[in-house]
FIKOLZA-1660 file (N, C-alpha, C; in steps of 0.1 Angstrom, whole numbers, plus 5000, padded with zeros to 4 digits):
% residues 265
   i   px   py   pz ch aa at
   1 0135 8365 5892  A  M  N
   1 0138 8366 5878  A  M CA
   1 0136 8353 5871  A  M  C
   2 0127 8352 5860  A  N  N
   2 0125 8339 5853  A  N CA
   2 0136 8337 5843  A  N  C
   3 0136 8325 5837  A  I  N
   3 0147 8321 5829  A  I CA
   3 0149 8330 5817  A  I  C
   4 0137 8334 5810  A  L  N
   4 0138 8342 5799  A  L CA
   4 0144 8356 5802  A  L  C
   5 0140 8361 5813  A  S  N
   5 0145 8374 5818  A  S CA
   5 0159 8374 5820  A  S  C
   6 0164 8363 5827  A  R  N
   6 0178 8361 5830  A  R CA
   6 0186 8360 5817  A  R  C
   7 0182 8352 5808  A  L  N
   7 0189 8351 5796  A  L CA
   7 0190 8364 5788  A  L  C
   8 0179 8371 5788  A  Q  N
   8 0179 8384 5781  A  Q CA
   8 0188 8394 5788  A  Q  C
   9 0189 8394 5801  A  S  N
   9 0198 8402 5809  A  S CA
   9 0212 8399 5806  A  S  C
  10 0215 8386 5805  A  W  N
  10 0229 8382 5802  A  W CA
  10 0233 8386 5788  A  W  C
  11 0223 8384 5778  A  G  N
  11 0226 8388 5764  A  G CA
  11 0229 8403 5763  A  G  C
  12 0221 8411 5770  A  N  N
  12 0224 8426 5770  A  N CA
  12 0238 8429 5777  A  N  C
  13 0241 8422 5787  A  W  N
  13 0253 8424 5794  A  W CA
  13 0265 8420 5785  A  W  C
  14 0264 8409 5778  A  L  N
  14 0274 8404 5770  A  L CA
  14 0277 8414 5758  A  L  C
  15 0266 8420 5753  A  T  N
  15 0268 8430 5743  A  T CA
  15 0274 8443 5748  A  T  C
  16 0270 8447 5760  A  R  N
  16 0275 8459 5766  A  R CA
  16 0289 8459 5771  A  R  C
  17 0292 8447 5778  A  D  N
  17 0305 8446 5785  A  D CA
  17 0309 8432 5784  A  D  C
  18 0315 8427 5773  A  P  N
  18 0318 8413 5771  A  P CA
  18 0329 8408 5781  A  P  C
  19 0339 8417 5784  A  V  N
  19 0349 8413 5794  A  V CA
  19 0343 8411 5808  A  V  C
  20 0335 8421 5812  A  G  N
  20 0328 8420 5825  A  G CA
  20 0320 8407 5826  A  G  C
  21 0313 8404 5815  A  F  N
  21 0304 8392 5815  A  F CA
  21 0313 8379 5817  A  F  C
  22 0324 8379 5810  A  L  N
  22 0333 8367 5811  A  L CA
  22 0339 8366 5825  A  L  C
  23 0342 8377 5831  A  V  N
  23 0347 8376 5845  A  V CA
  23 0336 8371 5854  A  V  C
  24 0324 8375 5852  A  Y  N
  24 0312 8370 5860  A  Y CA
  24 0311 8355 5858  A  Y  C
  25 0312 8350 5845  A  L  N
  25 0310 8336 5843  A  L CA
  25 0321 8328 5850  A  L  C
  26 0333 8334 5851  A  L  N
  26 0344 8328 5858  A  L CA
  26 0341 8326 5873  A  L  C
  27 0336 8337 5879  A  Y  N
  27 0332 8337 5893  A  Y CA
  27 0321 8326 5895  A  Y  C
  28 0311 8327 5886  A  L  N
  28 0300 8318 5887  A  L CA
  28 0304 8303 5885  A  L  C
  29 0313 8300 5876  A  A  N
  29 0318 8287 5874  A  A CA
  29 0325 8282 5887  A  A  C
  30 0334 8290 5892  A  V  N
  30 0341 8286 5905  A  V CA
  30 0331 8283 5916  A  V  C
  31 0321 8292 5917  A  A  N
  31 0312 8291 5928  A  A CA
  31 0303 8278 5926  A  A  C
  32 0298 8276 5914  A  V  N
  32 0290 8264 5911  A  V CA
  32 0298 8251 5913  A  V  C
  33 0309 8251 5907  A  L  N
  33 0318 8238 5908  A  L CA
  33 0321 8235 5923  A  L  C
  34 0326 8245 5930  A  S  N
  34 0329 8242 5944  A  S CA
  34 0317 8238 5953  A  S  C
  35 0306 8245 5950  A  T  N
  35 0294 8242 5958  A  T CA
  35 0289 8227 5956  A  T  C
  36 0288 8223 5943  A  L  N
  36 0284 8210 5940  A  L CA
  36 0294 8199 5944  A  L  C
  37 0307 8201 5941  A  I  N
  37 0317 8191 5944  A  I CA
  37 0318 8189 5959  A  I  C
  38 0319 8200 5967  A  L  N
  38 0320 8198 5981  A  L CA
  38 0308 8191 5987  A  L  C
  39 0297 8193 5982  A  H  N
  39 0284 8186 5987  A  H CA
  39 0286 8171 5985  A  H  C
  40 0290 8167 5973  A  E  N
  40 0291 8153 5970  A  E CA
  40 0303 8146 5977  A  E  C
  41 0314 8153 5978  A  V  N
  41 0325 8147 5985  A  V CA
  41 0322 8145 6000  A  V  C
  42 0314 8154 6006  A  A  N
  42 0310 8153 6020  A  A CA
  42 0302 8140 6021  A  A  C
  43 0293 8137 6012  A  H  N
  43 0285 8125 6013  A  H CA
  43 0294 8113 6013  A  H  C
  44 0303 8113 6003  A  G  N
  44 0312 8101 6001  A  G CA
  44 0322 8099 6013  A  G  C
  45 0327 8110 6019  A  Y  N
  45 0336 8109 6030  A  Y CA
  45 0329 8104 6042  A  Y  C
  46 0317 8109 6045  A  V  N
  46 0310 8104 6057  A  V CA
  46 0306 8090 6055  A  V  C
  47 0302 8086 6043  A  A  N
  47 0299 8072 6040  A  A CA
  47 0311 8063 6043  A  A  C
  48 0323 8068 6039  A  Y  N
  48 0335 8060 6041  A  Y CA
  48 0338 8059 6056  A  Y  C
  49 0336 8070 6063  A  R  N
  49 0338 8069 6078  A  R CA
  49 0328 8060 6085  A  R  C
  50 0317 8058 6079  A  C  N
  50 0306 8050 6084  A  C CA
  50 0308 8035 6080  A  C  C
  51 0319 8032 6072  A  G  N
  51 0321 8018 6069  A  G CA
  51 0319 8015 6054  A  G  C
  52 0314 8024 6046  A  D  N
  52 0312 8021 6032  A  D CA
  52 0323 8027 6023  A  D  C
  53 0331 8019 6017  A  P  N
  53 0342 8024 6009  A  P CA
  53 0339 8026 5994  A  P  C
  54 0326 8024 5991  A  T  N
  54 0322 8025 5977  A  T CA
  54 0326 8037 5970  A  T  C
  55 0323 8049 5975  A  A  N
  55 0326 8062 5969  A  A CA
  55 0341 8063 5968  A  A  C
  56 0349 8059 5978  A  R  N
  56 0363 8060 5977  A  R CA
  56 0369 8052 5966  A  R  C
  57 0364 8039 5965  A  M  N
  57 0369 8030 5955  A  M CA
  57 0366 8035 5941  A  M  C
  58 0355 8042 5939  A  L  N
  58 0351 8047 5926  A  L CA
  58 0357 8061 5923  A  L  C
  59 0365 8066 5932  A  G  N
  59 0372 8079 5930  A  G CA
  59 0363 8091 5932  A  G  C
  60 0352 8089 5940  A  R  N
  60 0343 8100 5943  A  R CA
  60 0347 8109 5954  A  R  C
  61 0358 8107 5961  A  L  N
  61 0363 8116 5971  A  L CA
  61 0373 8126 5965  A  L  C
  62 0373 8126 5952  A  S  N
  62 0382 8135 5945  A  S CA
  62 0375 8149 5943  A  S  C
  63 0383 8159 5941  A  L  N
  63 0378 8173 5938  A  L CA
  63 0378 8175 5923  A  L  C
  64 0380 8165 5915  A  D  N
  64 0380 8166 5901  A  D CA
  64 0365 8167 5896  A  D  C
  65 0362 8179 5890  A  P  N
  65 0348 8181 5886  A  P CA
  65 0342 8170 5877  A  P  C
  66 0351 8164 5869  A  R  N
  66 0346 8153 5860  A  R CA
  66 0340 8141 5867  A  R  C
  67 0344 8139 5880  A  K  N
  67 0339 8128 5887  A  K CA
  67 0325 8131 5893  A  K  C
  68 0321 8143 5893  A  H  N
  68 0309 8147 5901  A  H CA
  68 0297 8153 5892  A  H  C
  69 0301 8161 5882  A  L  N
  69 0291 8170 5876  A  L CA
  69 0281 8163 5867  A  L  C
  70 0268 8166 5869  A  D  N
  70 0257 8162 5861  A  D CA
  70 0254 8174 5851  A  D  C
  71 0254 8172 5838  A  P  N
  71 0252 8183 5829  A  P CA
  71 0239 8191 5832  A  P  C
  72 0228 8184 5833  A  I  N
  72 0215 8191 5835  A  I CA
  72 0215 8198 5849  A  I  C
  73 0220 8191 5859  A  G  N
  73 0220 8196 5872  A  G CA
  73 0229 8208 5874  A  G  C
  74 0240 8208 5866  A  T  N
  74 0249 8220 5866  A  T CA
  74 0242 8232 5859  A  T  C
  75 0235 8230 5848  A  V  N
  75 0228 8240 5841  A  V CA
  75 0217 8246 5850  A  V  C
  76 0210 8238 5857  A  F  N
  76 0200 8242 5867  A  F CA
  76 0206 8251 5878  A  F  C
  77 0218 8247 5882  A  M  N
  77 0225 8255 5893  A  M CA
  77 0229 8269 5888  A  M  C
  78 0233 8270 5875  A  V  N
  78 0237 8282 5870  A  V CA
  78 0224 8291 5867  A  V  C
  79 0214 8285 5862  A  L  N
  79 0202 8293 5858  A  L CA
  79 0192 8296 5869  A  L  C
  80 0191 8287 5879  A  F  N
  80 0181 8288 5889  A  F CA
  80 0186 8289 5903  A  F  C
  81 0199 8286 5905  A  G  N
  81 0205 8287 5919  A  G CA
  81 0203 8274 5927  A  G  C
  82 0197 8264 5921  A  F  N
  82 0196 8251 5927  A  F CA
  82 0198 8240 5916  A  F  C
  83 0204 8229 5920  A  G  N
  83 0206 8218 5910  A  G CA
  83 0212 8206 5917  A  G  C
  84 0219 8198 5910  A  W  N
  84 0224 8186 5916  A  W CA
  84 0237 8181 5908  A  W  C
  85 0244 8172 5914  A  A  N
  85 0255 8166 5908  A  A CA
  85 0252 8151 5907  A  A  C
  86 0261 8143 5902  A  K  N
  86 0259 8128 5901  A  K CA
  86 0259 8123 5916  A  K  C
  87 0248 8116 5919  A  P  N
  87 0247 8111 5933  A  P CA
  87 0259 8102 5936  A  P  C
  88 0265 8104 5948  A  V  N
  88 0276 8095 5953  A  V CA
  88 0270 8081 5955  A  V  C
  89 0276 8071 5950  A  P  N
  89 0272 8057 5952  A  P CA
  89 0274 8053 5966  A  P  C
  90 0264 8048 5973  A  V  N
  90 0265 8044 5987  A  V CA
  90 0258 8030 5988  A  V  C
  91 0265 8021 5995  A  N  N
  91 0260 8008 5998  A  N CA
  91 0256 8007 6013  A  N  C
  92 0244 8008 6016  A  P  N
  92 0240 8008 6030  A  P CA
  92 0243 7995 6038  A  P  C
  93 0245 7984 6030  A  R  N
  93 0249 7971 6037  A  R CA
  93 0262 7972 6044  A  R  C
  94 0271 7982 6040  A  N  N
  94 0284 7983 6046  A  N CA
  94 0283 7992 6059  A  N  C
  95 0272 7998 6061  A  F  N
  95 0271 8007 6073  A  F CA
  95 0271 7999 6086  A  F  C
  96 0277 8005 6096  A  R  N
  96 0277 7998 6109  A  R CA
  96 0263 7998 6115  A  R  C
  97 0256 8009 6113  A  N  N
  97 0242 8010 6117  A  N CA
  97 0234 8017 6106  A  N  C
  98 0226 8009 6099  A  R  N
  98 0220 8013 6086  A  R CA
  98 0213 8026 6087  A  R  C
  99 0203 8027 6097  A  V  N
  99 0195 8039 6098  A  V CA
  99 0203 8051 6102  A  V  C
 100 0211 8050 6113  A  R  N
 100 0219 8061 6118  A  R CA
 100 0229 8066 6108  A  R  C
 101 0236 8057 6101  A  D  N
 101 0246 8061 6092  A  D CA
 101 0240 8067 6079  A  D  C
 102 0229 8061 6075  A  D  N
 102 0222 8067 6063  A  D CA
 102 0218 8082 6066  A  D  C
 103 0214 8084 6079  A  L  N
 103 0210 8098 6083  A  L CA
 103 0222 8107 6082  A  L  C
 104 0234 8102 6088  A  L  N
 104 0246 8110 6088  A  L CA
 104 0251 8113 6074  A  L  C
 105 0250 8103 6065  A  V  N
 105 0254 8106 6051  A  V CA
 105 0245 8115 6044  A  V  C
 106 0232 8114 6047  A  S  N
 106 0222 8123 6040  A  S CA
 106 0224 8138 6045  A  S  C
 107 0228 8140 6057  A  L  N
 107 0230 8153 6063  A  L CA
 107 0243 8159 6059  A  L  C
 108 0253 8151 6055  A  A  N
 108 0266 8156 6053  A  A CA
 108 0267 8167 6043  A  A  C
 109 0261 8165 6031  A  G  N
 109 0262 8174 6020  A  G CA
 109 0256 8188 6024  A  G  C
 110 0243 8187 6029  A  V  N
 110 0237 8200 6033  A  V CA
 110 0244 8207 6044  A  V  C
 111 0250 8199 6053  A  T  N
 111 0257 8205 6064  A  T CA
 111 0269 8213 6059  A  T  C
 112 0276 8208 6049  A  V  N
 112 0287 8215 6043  A  V CA
 112 0282 8228 6036  A  V  C
 113 0270 8227 6029  A  N  N
 113 0265 8238 6022  A  N CA
 113 0260 8249 6031  A  N  C
 114 0254 8246 6042  A  F  N
 114 0249 8256 6051  A  F CA
 114 0261 8262 6059  A  F  C
 115 0271 8254 6061  A  T  N
 115 0283 8259 6068  A  T CA
 115 0290 8270 6059  A  T  C
 116 0291 8266 6046  A  L  N
 116 0297 8275 6036  A  L CA
 116 0289 8288 6035  A  L  C
 117 0276 8286 6035  A  F  N
 117 0266 8298 6034  A  F CA
 117 0269 8307 6046  A  F  C
 118 0270 8302 6058  A  L  N
 118 0272 8310 6070  A  L CA
 118 0285 8317 6069  A  L  C
 119 0296 8310 6066  A  L  N
 119 0309 8316 6065  A  L CA
 119 0310 8327 6055  A  L  C
 120 0305 8324 6043  A  S  N
 120 0306 8334 6032  A  S CA
 120 0298 8346 6035  A  S  C
 121 0286 8344 6041  A  L  N
 121 0278 8356 6044  A  L CA
 121 0284 8364 6055  A  L  C
 122 0290 8357 6065  A  A  N
 122 0297 8364 6076  A  A CA
 122 0309 8372 6070  A  A  C
 123 0316 8367 6061  A  L  N
 123 0327 8374 6054  A  L CA
 123 0322 8386 6046  A  L  C
 124 0311 8384 6039  A  A  N
 124 0305 8395 6032  A  A CA
 124 0301 8406 6041  A  A  C
 125 0295 8403 6053  A  V  N
 125 0292 8413 6062  A  V CA
 125 0304 8420 6067  A  V  C
 126 0315 8413 6070  A  G  N
 126 0327 8419 6075  A  G CA
 126 0334 8428 6064  A  G  C
 127 0334 8424 6052  A  I  N
 127 0339 8432 6041  A  I CA
 127 0331 8444 6038  A  I  C
 128 0318 8444 6041  A  N  N
 128 0310 8455 6038  A  N CA
 128 0314 8468 6044  A  N  C
 129 0319 8467 6057  A  G  N
 129 0323 8479 6063  A  G CA
 129 0336 8485 6058  A  G  C
 130 0344 8476 6051  A  L  N
 130 0357 8480 6045  A  L CA
 130 0355 8485 6031  A  L  C
 131 0345 8480 6024  A  L  N
 131 0343 8483 6010  A  L CA
 131 0336 8497 6009  A  L  C
 132 0325 8499 6016  A  W  N
 132 0316 8511 6014  A  W CA
 132 0320 8522 6023  A  W  C
 133 0318 8534 6018  A  K  N
 133 0321 8546 6026  A  K CA
 133 0310 8547 6037  A  K  C
 134 0314 8551 6049  A  P  N
 134 0305 8552 6061  A  P CA
 134 0292 8560 6058  A  P  C
 135 0293 8570 6050  A  E  N
 135 0281 8579 6048  A  E CA
 135 0271 8571 6039  A  E  C
 136 0276 8562 6030  A  L  N
 136 0266 8554 6023  A  L CA
 136 0259 8544 6032  A  L  C
 137 0267 8537 6040  A  I  N
 137 0262 8527 6049  A  I CA
 137 0252 8534 6058  A  I  C
 138 0255 8546 6063  A  S  N
 138 0245 8553 6072  A  S CA
 138 0232 8556 6065  A  S  C
 139 0234 8560 6052  A  A  N
 139 0222 8565 6044  A  A CA
 139 0213 8553 6040  A  A  C
 140 0220 8542 6035  A  V  N
 140 0213 8531 6029  A  V CA
 140 0210 8520 6039  A  V  C
 141 0220 8517 6047  A  G  N
 141 0219 8506 6056  A  G CA
 141 0227 8493 6051  A  G  C
 142 0234 8487 6060  A  S  N
 142 0242 8475 6057  A  S CA
 142 0234 8464 6050  A  S  C
 143 0221 8462 6055  A  R  N
 143 0213 8451 6050  A  R CA
 143 0210 8453 6035  A  R  C
 144 0207 8465 6031  A  E  N
 144 0204 8468 6017  A  E CA
 144 0216 8466 6008  A  E  C
 145 0228 8467 6014  A  L  N
 145 0240 8466 6006  A  L CA
 145 0244 8451 6004  A  L  C
 146 0240 8442 6013  A  I  N
 146 0244 8428 6012  A  I CA
 146 0233 8419 6008  A  I  C
 147 0220 8422 6012  A  S  N
 147 0209 8413 6009  A  S CA
 147 0207 8411 5994  A  S  C
 148 0203 8399 5990  A  S  N
 148 0202 8396 5976  A  S CA
 148 0190 8403 5969  A  S  C
 149 0181 8409 5977  A  D  N
 149 0171 8417 5971  A  D CA
 149 0174 8432 5972  A  D  C
 150 0187 8435 5975  A  G  N
 150 0191 8449 5976  A  G CA
 150 0197 8454 5963  A  G  C
 151 0197 8467 5961  A  A  N
 151 0202 8473 5949  A  A CA
 151 0217 8471 5947  A  A  C
 152 0225 8472 5958  A  A  N
 152 0239 8471 5956  A  A CA
 152 0243 8457 5953  A  A  C
 153 0236 8447 5959  A  F  N
 153 0238 8433 5955  A  F CA
 153 0236 8431 5940  A  F  C
 154 0225 8436 5935  A  A  N
 154 0222 8434 5921  A  A CA
 154 0233 8440 5912  A  A  C
 155 0238 8452 5916  A  Y  N
 155 0248 8459 5909  A  Y CA
 155 0261 8451 5909  A  Y  C
 156 0265 8446 5920  A  L  N
 156 0278 8439 5921  A  L CA
 156 0277 8426 5914  A  L  C
 157 0267 8418 5916  A  V  N
 157 0266 8405 5910  A  V CA
 157 0264 8406 5895  A  V  C
 158 0258 8417 5890  A  S  N
 158 0256 8419 5876  A  S CA
 158 0268 8425 5869  A  S  C
 159 0278 8428 5877  A  G  N
 159 0290 8433 5871  A  G CA
 159 0290 8448 5869  A  G  C
 160 0280 8455 5875  A  Q  N
 160 0279 8469 5873  A  Q CA
 160 0284 8477 5885  A  Q  C
 161 0292 8470 5893  A  G  N
 161 0298 8477 5905  A  G CA
 161 0306 8489 5902  A  G  C
 162 0311 8490 5890  A  S  N
 162 0320 8502 5887  A  S CA
 162 0311 8515 5887  A  S  C
 163 0298 8513 5886  A  Q  N
 163 0290 8525 5887  A  Q CA
 163 0289 8531 5901  A  Q  C
 164 0293 8522 5911  A  L  N
 164 0292 8526 5925  A  L CA
 164 0306 8529 5931  A  L  C
 165 0316 8530 5922  A  T  N
 165 0330 8531 5927  A  T CA
 165 0332 8544 5936  A  T  C
 166 0325 8554 5932  A  E  N
 166 0326 8567 5940  A  E CA
 166 0322 8565 5955  A  E  C
 167 0314 8555 5957  A  Y  N
 167 0309 8552 5971  A  Y CA
 167 0317 8542 5978  A  Y  C
 168 0328 8538 5972  A  M  N
 168 0337 8527 5978  A  M CA
 168 0349 8533 5984  A  M  C
 169 0353 8527 5995  A  R  N
 169 0366 8531 6001  A  R CA
 169 0377 8523 5995  A  R  C
 170 0375 8510 5993  A  V  N
 170 0385 8501 5987  A  V CA
 170 0379 8494 5976  A  V  C
 171 0379 8500 5964  A  P  N
 171 0371 8494 5952  A  P CA
 171 0374 8480 5949  A  P  C
 172 0387 8475 5950  A  W  N
 172 0390 8461 5946  A  W CA
 172 0383 8451 5954  A  W  C
 173 0378 8455 5966  A  L  N
 173 0371 8445 5975  A  L CA
 173 0357 8442 5969  A  L  C
 174 0353 8450 5959  A  Q  N
 174 0340 8446 5953  A  Q CA
 174 0340 8433 5946  A  Q  C
 175 0352 8429 5941  A  Y  N
 175 0353 8416 5934  A  Y CA
 175 0353 8404 5944  A  Y  C
 176 0359 8407 5956  A  V  N
 176 0358 8396 5966  A  V CA
 176 0344 8395 5971  A  V  C
 177 0337 8406 5973  A  Q  N
 177 0323 8405 5978  A  Q CA
 177 0314 8400 5968  A  Q  C
 178 0316 8403 5955  A  R  N
 178 0308 8397 5945  A  R CA
 178 0309 8382 5945  A  R  C
 179 0321 8376 5947  A  F  N
 179 0322 8362 5947  A  F CA
 179 0315 8356 5960  A  F  C
 180 0317 8363 5971  A  L  N
 180 0310 8358 5983  A  L CA
 180 0295 8358 5982  A  L  C
 181 0290 8368 5975  A  M  N
 181 0275 8369 5974  A  M CA
 181 0270 8358 5965  A  M  C
 182 0277 8355 5954  A  L  N
 182 0273 8343 5946  A  L CA
 182 0274 8330 5954  A  L  C
 183 0285 8329 5961  A  F  N
 183 0288 8317 5968  A  F CA
 183 0278 8314 5979  A  F  C
 184 0274 8324 5987  A  F  N
 184 0265 8322 5998  A  F CA
 184 0251 8319 5992  A  F  C
 185 0248 8326 5981  A  S  N
 185 0234 8324 5975  A  S CA
 185 0233 8309 5969  A  S  C
 186 0244 8305 5963  A  L  N
 186 0243 8291 5957  A  L CA
 186 0243 8280 5967  A  L  C
 187 0251 8282 5978  A  N  N
 187 0252 8272 5988  A  N CA
 187 0238 8271 5996  A  N  C
 188 0232 8283 5998  A  L  N
 188 0219 8283 6005  A  L CA
 188 0209 8276 5996  A  L  C
 189 0209 8279 5983  A  G  N
 189 0199 8273 5974  A  G CA
 189 0201 8258 5973  A  G  C
 190 0213 8253 5972  A  L  N
 190 0215 8239 5971  A  L CA
 190 0212 8232 5984  A  L  C
 191 0215 8238 5996  A  G  N
 191 0212 8232 6008  A  G CA
 191 0197 8231 6011  A  G  C
 192 0189 8241 6008  A  V  N
 192 0175 8241 6010  A  V CA
 192 0168 8231 6000  A  V  C
 193 0173 8232 5988  A  F  N
 193 0167 8222 5977  A  F CA
 193 0169 8208 5982  A  F  C
 194 0181 8204 5986  A  N  N
 194 0183 8190 5990  A  N CA
 194 0176 8186 6003  A  N  C
 195 0172 8196 6011  A  L  N
 195 0165 8192 6023  A  L CA
 195 0150 8190 6021  A  L  C
 196 0145 8193 6008  A  L  N
 196 0131 8190 6006  A  L CA
 196 0128 8175 6007  A  L  C
 197 0117 8171 6014  A  P  N
 197 0114 8157 6017  A  P CA
 197 0108 8150 6005  A  P  C
 198 0115 8150 5993  A  I  N
 198 0111 8144 5981  A  I CA
 198 0122 8135 5976  A  I  C
 199 0119 8122 5973  A  P  N
 199 0129 8114 5967  A  P CA
 199 0134 8119 5954  A  P  C
 200 0147 8118 5950  A  P  N
 200 0157 8111 5958  A  P CA
 200 0166 8121 5966  A  P  C
 201 0160 8132 5970  A  L  N
 201 0168 8143 5977  A  L CA
 201 0171 8138 5991  A  L  C
 202 0181 8145 5997  A  D  N
 202 0186 8142 6010  A  D CA
 202 0175 8143 6021  A  D  C
 203 0166 8153 6019  A  G  N
 203 0156 8155 6029  A  G CA
 203 0146 8143 6030  A  G  C
 204 0145 8136 6019  A  W  N
 204 0137 8124 6019  A  W CA
 204 0143 8113 6028  A  W  C
 205 0156 8111 6027  A  H  N
 205 0163 8102 6035  A  H CA
 205 0162 8106 6050  A  H  C
 206 0163 8119 6053  A  V  N
 206 0163 8124 6066  A  V CA
 206 0149 8121 6072  A  V  C
 207 0138 8124 6065  A  L  N
 207 0125 8121 6069  A  L CA
 207 0123 8107 6072  A  L  C
 208 0127 8098 6062  A  D  N
 208 0125 8084 6063  A  D CA
 208 0133 8078 6075  A  D  C
 209 0145 8082 6077  A  D  N
 209 0153 8077 6088  A  D CA
 209 0148 8081 6102  A  D  C
 210 0144 8094 6103  A  V  N
 210 0139 8099 6116  A  V CA
 210 0125 8095 6120  A  V  C
 211 0116 8095 6110  A  V  N
 211 0102 8092 6113  A  V CA
 211 0098 8078 6110  A  V  C
 212 0104 8072 6100  A  F  N
 212 0099 8058 6096  A  F CA
 212 0110 8047 6097  A  F  C
 213 0121 8051 6104  A  G  N
 213 0131 8041 6106  A  G CA
 213 0138 8035 6094  A  G  C
 214 0138 8043 6083  A  G  N
 214 0144 8038 6071  A  G CA
 214 0136 8028 6062  A  G  C
 215 0123 8026 6066  A  R  N
 215 0115 8016 6059  A  R CA
 215 0111 8021 6045  A  R  C
 216 0108 8034 6043  A  L  N
 216 0102 8039 6031  A  L CA
 216 0113 8038 6019  A  L  C
 217 0125 8040 6023  A  S  N
 217 0136 8039 6012  A  S CA
 217 0137 8026 6006  A  S  C
 218 0131 8015 6012  A  L  N
 218 0131 8002 6007  A  L CA
 218 0120 8000 5996  A  L  C
 219 0111 8010 5995  A  N  N
 219 0100 8008 5985  A  N CA
 219 0103 8016 5973  A  N  C
 220 0107 8009 5962  A  P  N
 220 0110 8017 5949  A  P CA
 220 0098 8024 5943  A  P  C
 221 0086 8020 5945  A  Q  N
 221 0074 8026 5939  A  Q CA
 221 0073 8040 5944  A  Q  C
 222 0075 8042 5957  A  I  N
 222 0074 8056 5963  A  I CA
 222 0084 8065 5956  A  I  C
 223 0096 8060 5954  A  H  N
 223 0106 8069 5947  A  H CA
 223 0102 8072 5933  A  H  C
 224 0096 8063 5926  A  Q  N
 224 0092 8065 5912  A  Q CA
 224 0081 8076 5911  A  Q  C
 225 0071 8074 5920  A  I  N
 225 0060 8084 5920  A  I CA
 225 0065 8098 5924  A  I  C
 226 0073 8098 5934  A  A  N
 226 0078 8111 5939  A  A CA
 226 0087 8119 5929  A  A  C
 227 0094 8111 5921  A  R  N
 227 0103 8118 5911  A  R CA
 227 0094 8125 5901  A  R  C
 228 0083 8119 5897  A  Y  N
 228 0074 8127 5888  A  Y CA
 228 0068 8139 5895  A  Y  C
 229 0066 8138 5908  A  G  N
 229 0061 8150 5915  A  G CA
 229 0071 8161 5915  A  G  C
 230 0084 8157 5916  A  L  N
 230 0095 8167 5916  A  L CA
 230 0096 8174 5903  A  L  C
 231 0094 8166 5892  A  M  N
 231 0095 8171 5878  A  M CA
 231 0083 8181 5876  A  M  C
 232 0071 8178 5881  A  I  N
 232 0060 8186 5879  A  I CA
 232 0062 8200 5886  A  I  C
 233 0067 8199 5898  A  L  N
 233 0070 8211 5906  A  L CA
 233 0080 8220 5899  A  L  C
 234 0090 8214 5893  A  A  N
 234 0100 8222 5886  A  A CA
 234 0095 8228 5873  A  A  C
 235 0087 8220 5865  A  L  N
 235 0082 8225 5852  A  L CA
 235 0071 8236 5854  A  L  C
 236 0064 8235 5864  A  T  N
 236 0053 8245 5866  A  T CA
 236 0058 8258 5873  A  T  C
 237 0070 8258 5878  A  G  N
 237 0076 8269 5884  A  G CA
 237 0073 8270 5899  A  G  C
 238 0065 8260 5904  A  M  N
 238 0062 8260 5918  A  M CA
 238 0074 8257 5927  A  M  C
 239 0084 8249 5922  A  L  N
 239 0096 8246 5929  A  L CA
 239 0104 8259 5931  A  L  C
 240 0106 8266 5920  A  T  N
 240 0113 8279 5921  A  T CA
 240 0107 8289 5931  A  T  C
 241 0094 8290 5931  A  T  N
 241 0087 8299 5940  A  T CA
 241 0089 8294 5954  A  T  C
 242 0088 8281 5957  A  L  N
 242 0090 8276 5970  A  L CA
 242 0104 8278 5975  A  L  C
 243 0114 8275 5967  A  L  N
 243 0128 8277 5971  A  L CA
 243 0131 8292 5973  A  L  C
 244 0126 8300 5964  A  S  N
 244 0128 8315 5966  A  S CA
 244 0123 8320 5979  A  S  C
 245 0111 8315 5983  A  T  N
 245 0105 8319 5995  A  T CA
 245 0113 8314 6007  A  T  C
 246 0117 8302 6007  A  L  N
 246 0125 8296 6018  A  L CA
 246 0139 8302 6019  A  L  C
 247 0146 8303 6008  A  T  N
 247 0159 8309 6009  A  T CA
 247 0159 8323 6013  A  T  C
 248 0149 8331 6008  A  G  N
 248 0148 8345 6011  A  G CA
 248 0146 8347 6026  A  G  C
 249 0137 8338 6032  A  A  N
 249 0134 8340 6046  A  A CA
 249 0147 8336 6055  A  A  C
 250 0154 8325 6051  A  I  N
 250 0166 8321 6058  A  I CA
 250 0177 8332 6057  A  I  C
 251 0179 8336 6044  A  E  N
 251 0190 8346 6042  A  E CA
 251 0187 8359 6050  A  E  C
 252 0175 8363 6050  A  S  N
 252 0171 8376 6057  A  S CA
 252 0173 8374 6072  A  S  C
 253 0169 8363 6078  A  G  N
 253 0170 8360 6092  A  G CA
 253 0185 8360 6096  A  G  C
 254 0193 8352 6089  A  V  N
 254 0207 8351 6092  A  V CA
 254 0214 8364 6091  A  V  C
 255 0211 8371 6080  A  L  N
 255 0218 8384 6077  A  L CA
 255 0215 8394 6088  A  L  C
 256 0202 8395 6092  A  N  N
 256 0198 8404 6103  A  N CA
 256 0205 8400 6116  A  N  C
 257 0207 8387 6119  A  L  N
 257 0214 8382 6131  A  L CA
 257 0228 8387 6131  A  L  C
 258 0235 8385 6119  A  F  N
 258 0249 8389 6118  A  F CA
 258 0251 8404 6120  A  F  C
 259 0242 8412 6113  A  L  N
 259 0242 8426 6115  A  L CA
 259 0240 8430 6129  A  L  C
 260 0231 8424 6136  A  L  N
 260 0228 8427 6150  A  L CA
 260 0240 8424 6159  A  L  C
 261 0247 8412 6156  A  M  N
 261 0259 8408 6163  A  M CA
 261 0270 8418 6161  A  M  C
 262 0271 8424 6149  A  T  N
 262 0282 8433 6147  A  T CA
 262 0279 8448 6149  A  T  C
 263 0266 8450 6153  A  G  N
 263 0262 8464 6156  A  G CA
 263 0260 8472 6144  A  G  C
 264 0256 8466 6132  A  R  N
 264 0255 8473 6120  A  R CA
 264 0241 8473 6115  A  R  C
 265 0231 8471 6123  A  V  N
 265 0217 8471 6119  A  V CA
 265 0213 8485 6115  A  V  C
% end
């Protein structure tokens, strides 16, 4: 769904069901804030453990949203499912081992996001059997009910789950599953986005540390050129297409694995 279609859909929803839309915004706000904040706190905490107290001294180990949120990055997170917060300040000179510790700090945020993705998707799979009536699961399949390209997912996340109440065993669980669906989708999107090997993203630091021994990060010209490349990818829509392809493949693979493990394929 492109940005214009999404805004039009939200406008129609606001007109049709203002209370439901406000509830959705509340869910979305909690999911976005927690996803971005935990990502940045992870960076700062690991940097502190590696000998750099910069983030701690500047109050960046706090869960206070005002310490972390970047306005544009937060809007991107809401509209596109990927975005960024204010980068945690890190001074590599304080690291005990510059290359190794830079790698650990770079991986900390995405590790938290992928962990939260796995946990929330696993919980969504677990709740699925409690929420829906067995005959619907048998007829449609668990994957169709949970996957982000499935009809039930679209209904729940868009606040239209009440239209499916007759197929539910425990209707109030739809609100829990709705949040989990938003949460695993946002964490996966942020994790994949940050692993792209483009400055200043975490994936760039990982590539530099593992392949080039941290030498590329010392060249500011590379960062400048690559930032323009990232902007071009975003403005042309190529970035959204790339991320949608990657996140779709990962989500599908992990979901199928969880369903196989629980015997619900």
